[in-house]
LUMLUM-612266 format. One record per residue: residue number from 1; chain; x, y, z of N, C-alpha, C in turn. Coordinates in Angstrom, 2 decimals, always signed. Layout:
! LUMLUM-612266
+-----+-------+---------+---------+---------+---------+---------+---------+---------+---------+---------+
|  nr | kette |     nxx |     nyy |     nzz |    caxx |    cayy |    cazz |     cxx |     cyy |     czz |
+-----+-------+---------+---------+---------+---------+---------+---------+---------+---------+---------+
| NUM |     A |       X |       Y |       Z |       X |       Y |       Z |       X |       Y |       Z |
...
+-----+-------+---------+---------+---------+---------+---------+---------+---------+---------+---------+
***
This chain:
! LUMLUM-612266
+-----+-------+---------+---------+---------+---------+---------+---------+---------+---------+---------+
|  nr | kette |     nxx |     nyy |     nzz |    caxx |    cayy |    cazz |     cxx |     cyy |     czz |
+-----+-------+---------+---------+---------+---------+---------+---------+---------+---------+---------+
|   1 |     A |  +67.63 |  +13.57 |  -77.22 |  +67.58 |  +12.95 |  -78.55 |  +66.24 |  +12.70 |  -79.47 |
|   2 |     A |  +65.38 |  +11.82 |  -78.25 |  +65.03 |  +10.77 |  -79.16 |  +63.56 |  +11.42 |  -79.66 |
|   3 |     A |  +62.76 |  +11.60 |  -78.45 |  +62.13 |  +13.24 |  -78.55 |  +62.09 |  +14.10 |  -80.24 |
|   4 |     A |  +63.41 |  +14.73 |  -80.34 |  +63.57 |  +15.27 |  -81.16 |  +63.21 |  +14.57 |  -82.59 |
|   5 |     A |  +64.28 |  +13.49 |  -82.46 |  +63.63 |  +12.81 |  -83.97 |  +62.31 |  +11.96 |  -84.07 |
|   6 |     A |  +61.65 |  +11.70 |  -82.96 |  +59.89 |  +11.55 |  -83.53 |  +59.87 |  +13.31 |  -83.73 |
|   7 |     A |  +60.39 |  +14.24 |  -82.76 |  +59.34 |  +16.00 |  -83.98 |  +60.24 |  +15.66 |  -85.77 |
|   8 |     A |  +60.84 |  +15.23 |  -85.27 |  +61.18 |  +15.66 |  -86.74 |  +60.91 |  +14.47 |  -87.76 |
|   9 |     A |  +60.33 |  +13.79 |  -87.17 |  +59.07 |  +12.83 |  -88.05 |  +57.76 |  +12.57 |  -88.33 |
|  10 |     A |  +57.49 |  +13.06 |  -87.45 |  +55.92 |  +13.94 |  -87.26 |  +55.80 |  +15.21 |  -87.90 |
|  11 |     A |  +56.70 |  +16.09 |  -88.57 |  +56.62 |  +16.97 |  -88.66 |  +57.08 |  +16.86 |  -90.64 |
|  12 |     A |  +57.37 |  +15.80 |  -90.58 |  +57.31 |  +15.14 |  -91.89 |  +56.32 |  +14.87 |  -92.72 |
|  13 |     A |  +55.97 |  +14.14 |  -91.93 |  +54.21 |  +14.15 |  -92.84 |  +53.18 |  +15.01 |  -92.39 |
|  14 |     A |  +53.80 |  +15.92 |  -91.57 |  +52.37 |  +17.36 |  -91.72 |  +52.30 |  +17.70 |  -92.09 |
|  15 |     A |  +53.72 |  +18.70 |  -93.36 |  +53.39 |  +19.69 |  -94.09 |  +52.57 |  +18.99 |  -94.88 |
|  16 |     A |  +51.34 |  +20.75 |  -94.82 |  +50.44 |  +21.01 |  -96.58 |  +50.75 |  +22.08 |  -96.85 |
|  17 |     A |  +50.79 |  +21.85 |  -98.70 |  +51.55 |  +22.84 |  -98.87 |  +49.78 |  +23.60 |  -99.04 |
|  18 |     A |  +50.35 |  +25.11 |  -99.03 |  +49.12 |  +25.82 | -100.33 |  +48.73 |  +25.45 | -101.00 |
|  19 |     A |  +48.59 |  +25.36 | -101.66 |  +47.32 |  +25.29 | -103.27 |  +45.61 |  +26.35 | -103.03 |
|  20 |     A |  +45.80 |  +27.34 | -103.80 |  +44.69 |  +27.27 | -104.38 |  +44.28 |  +26.27 | -105.62 |
|  21 |     A |  +43.56 |  +25.90 | -105.06 |  +42.19 |  +25.05 | -106.27 |  +41.99 |  +25.59 | -106.71 |
|  22 |     A |  +41.07 |  +26.77 | -106.06 |  +40.51 |  +27.20 | -108.01 |  +41.29 |  +27.48 | -108.98 |
|  23 |     A |  +42.97 |  +27.95 | -109.51 |  +43.61 |  +28.31 | -110.04 |  +44.67 |  +26.43 | -111.37 |
|  24 |     A |  +43.57 |  +25.75 | -109.66 |  +44.26 |  +24.20 | -110.64 |  +44.01 |  +23.78 | -111.03 |
|  25 |     A |  +42.47 |  +23.85 | -111.51 |  +41.74 |  +24.15 | -112.21 |  +40.77 |  +22.38 | -112.18 |
|  26 |     A |  +41.20 |  +22.09 | -113.50 |  +40.58 |  +20.63 | -114.00 |  +41.58 |  +20.02 | -112.04 |
|  27 |     A |  +42.62 |  +19.95 | -112.46 |  +43.38 |  +18.82 | -111.85 |  +43.11 |  +19.04 | -110.03 |
|  28 |     A |  +41.95 |  +19.89 | -109.78 |  +41.59 |  +20.49 | -107.93 |  +41.56 |  +19.15 | -107.46 |
|  29 |     A |  +39.81 |  +18.70 | -108.30 |  +40.00 |  +16.98 | -107.87 |  +41.02 |  +16.20 | -107.15 |
|  30 |     A |  +42.20 |  +16.23 | -107.59 |  +43.52 |  +15.44 | -107.62 |  +44.13 |  +15.72 | -107.18 |
|  31 |     A |  +43.53 |  +16.44 | -106.24 |  +45.04 |  +17.56 | -105.26 |  +44.81 |  +15.97 | -103.94 |
|  32 |     A |  +44.82 |  +15.29 | -103.09 |  +44.84 |  +14.98 | -102.35 |  +45.24 |  +14.04 | -102.67 |
|  33 |     A |  +45.23 |  +13.14 | -103.96 |  +46.16 |  +11.88 | -104.19 |  +47.29 |  +13.07 | -104.44 |
|  34 |     A |  +47.51 |  +13.52 | -105.21 |  +48.62 |  +14.11 | -105.76 |  +49.91 |  +14.32 | -104.55 |
|  35 |     A |  +49.08 |  +14.85 | -104.37 |  +49.34 |  +15.19 | -102.72 |  +50.61 |  +13.49 | -101.96 |
|  36 |     A |  +49.42 |  +12.82 | -101.56 |  +49.84 |  +11.77 | -101.23 |  +51.40 |  +10.68 | -101.96 |
|  37 |     A |  +50.38 |  +10.88 | -103.57 |  +51.21 |   +9.89 | -103.53 |  +52.96 |  +10.94 | -103.66 |
|  38 |     A |  +52.99 |  +12.00 | -103.90 |  +54.39 |  +13.47 | -104.26 |  +55.11 |  +12.98 | -103.08 |
|  39 |     A |  +54.35 |  +12.42 | -101.50 |  +54.91 |  +12.27 | -100.08 |  +55.80 |  +10.54 | -100.09 |
|  40 |     A |  +54.89 |  +10.04 | -100.63 |  +55.56 |   +8.50 | -101.38 |  +56.58 |   +8.83 | -102.21 |
|  41 |     A |  +56.30 |   +9.21 | -103.08 |  +57.95 |   +8.84 | -103.73 |  +59.18 |   +9.16 | -103.54 |
|  42 |     A |  +58.84 |  +11.19 | -102.79 |  +60.09 |  +11.31 | -101.81 |  +60.39 |   +9.98 | -101.03 |
|  43 |     A |  +59.37 |  +10.06 | -100.22 |  +59.91 |   +8.58 |  -99.37 |  +60.72 |   +7.89 | -100.09 |
|  44 |     A |  +60.21 |   +7.24 | -101.60 |  +60.73 |   +6.06 | -101.64 |  +62.16 |   +6.61 | -101.68 |
|  45 |     A |  +61.83 |   +7.83 | -102.25 |  +63.22 |   +7.98 | -102.72 |  +64.29 |   +8.58 | -102.17 |
|  46 |     A |  +64.33 |   +9.26 | -100.47 |  +65.09 |   +9.89 |  -99.74 |  +65.65 |   +8.46 |  -99.14 |
|  47 |     A |  +67.27 |   +8.58 |  -98.84 |  +67.79 |   +8.07 |  -98.91 |  +68.63 |   +7.59 |  -97.30 |
|  48 |     A |  +69.32 |   +7.06 |  -96.93 |  +68.88 |   +6.51 |  -95.35 |  +69.30 |   +7.72 |  -94.66 |
|  49 |     A |  +70.33 |   +8.62 |  -94.71 |  +70.85 |   +9.49 |  -93.59 |  +70.30 |  +10.69 |  -93.63 |
|  50 |     A |  +69.06 |  +10.96 |  -95.30 |  +68.36 |  +12.88 |  -94.67 |  +67.18 |  +12.19 |  -93.20 |
|  51 |     A |  +67.44 |  +13.17 |  -92.87 |  +66.30 |  +13.35 |  -91.94 |  +65.16 |  +14.07 |  -92.69 |
|  52 |     A |  +63.78 |  +13.53 |  -92.33 |  +62.41 |  +12.70 |  -92.56 |  +62.62 |  +14.79 |  -91.56 |
|  53 |     A |  +61.48 |  +15.64 |  -92.27 |  +61.57 |  +16.66 |  -92.52 |  +62.21 |  +17.91 |  -92.36 |
|  54 |     A |  +63.66 |  +17.89 |  -93.22 |  +64.12 |  +18.91 |  -93.20 |  +63.71 |  +20.02 |  -94.05 |
|  55 |     A |  +63.79 |  +21.34 |  -95.01 |  +63.19 |  +21.30 |  -95.25 |  +63.45 |  +21.26 |  -96.97 |
|  56 |     A |  +63.86 |  +20.53 |  -96.94 |  +64.40 |  +19.78 |  -99.35 |  +62.88 |  +18.53 |  -99.13 |
|  57 |     A |  +62.64 |  +18.09 |  -98.23 |  +60.98 |  +18.04 |  -97.92 |  +60.25 |  +18.85 |  -98.83 |
|  58 |     A |  +60.21 |  +20.14 |  -98.00 |  +58.93 |  +21.01 |  -98.87 |  +58.81 |  +21.01 |  -99.93 |
|  59 |     A |  +60.42 |  +21.72 | -100.08 |  +60.80 |  +21.75 | -101.68 |  +60.07 |  +20.89 | -102.67 |
|  60 |     A |  +61.05 |  +19.45 | -102.30 |  +59.95 |  +18.24 | -103.00 |  +59.18 |  +18.43 | -103.10 |
|  61 |     A |  +58.23 |  +18.87 | -102.33 |  +56.69 |  +18.06 | -102.55 |  +56.18 |  +19.04 | -103.05 |
|  62 |     A |  +56.67 |  +20.54 | -103.21 |  +55.77 |  +21.48 | -104.42 |  +56.18 |  +21.27 | -105.49 |
|  63 |     A |  +56.61 |  +21.05 | -105.96 |  +57.72 |  +21.29 | -106.80 |  +56.63 |  +19.56 | -107.35 |
|  64 |     A |  +56.79 |  +18.72 | -106.75 |  +56.03 |  +17.14 | -107.23 |  +55.20 |  +17.51 | -107.83 |
|  65 |     A |  +53.81 |  +18.82 | -106.33 |  +53.12 |  +19.37 | -107.09 |  +51.96 |  +20.63 | -108.01 |
|  66 |     A |  +53.32 |  +20.78 | -108.91 |  +53.42 |  +22.09 | -109.81 |  +54.10 |  +22.10 | -110.88 |
|  67 |     A |  +54.35 |  +20.61 | -110.46 |  +54.86 |  +19.99 | -111.40 |  +53.71 |  +18.79 | -112.51 |
|  68 |     A |  +52.42 |  +18.14 | -111.02 |  +51.00 |  +17.73 | -111.30 |  +49.99 |  +18.23 | -112.01 |
|  69 |     A |  +50.37 |  +19.99 | -112.49 |  +49.61 |  +21.19 | -112.33 |  +48.74 |  +22.00 | -111.76 |
|  70 |     A |  +48.75 |  +21.28 | -110.55 |  +48.36 |  +22.45 | -109.19 |  +49.36 |  +23.48 | -109.20 |
|  71 |     A |  +48.67 |  +24.95 | -108.45 |  +48.70 |  +25.91 | -108.36 |  +49.10 |  +25.99 | -107.02 |
|  72 |     A |  +50.65 |  +26.05 | -107.07 |  +50.96 |  +25.81 | -105.44 |  +51.56 |  +27.65 | -104.31 |
|  73 |     A |  +50.93 |  +27.89 | -103.01 |  +51.52 |  +29.17 | -102.77 |  +52.69 |  +29.01 | -101.98 |
|  74 |     A |  +52.28 |  +27.84 | -101.17 |  +54.10 |  +28.43 | -100.58 |  +55.18 |  +28.08 | -100.98 |
|  75 |     A |  +55.86 |  +28.70 |  -99.98 |  +57.08 |  +28.00 | -100.22 |  +57.96 |  +27.62 |  -99.46 |
|  76 |     A |  +59.12 |  +27.22 | -100.57 |  +59.40 |  +25.71 |  -99.42 |  +60.42 |  +26.41 |  -98.23 |
+-----+-------+---------+---------+---------+---------+---------+---------+---------+---------+---------+
***
């Protein structure tokens, strides 16, 4: 059980969406900063009972990046 929790925690941090930086235009230079900020926003807003690494995290990261003007190609 302990290893499952550790794997889930690590998987939440490892998700890296596929983004077309050329299509993101001038926003491309801010991609890494935006990705880190989106992850932090989601982490801060997460309820205590939500398991890190659930598919909702991926969808939320994608939505956050799209909202910041990035062209996200990966799906949740």
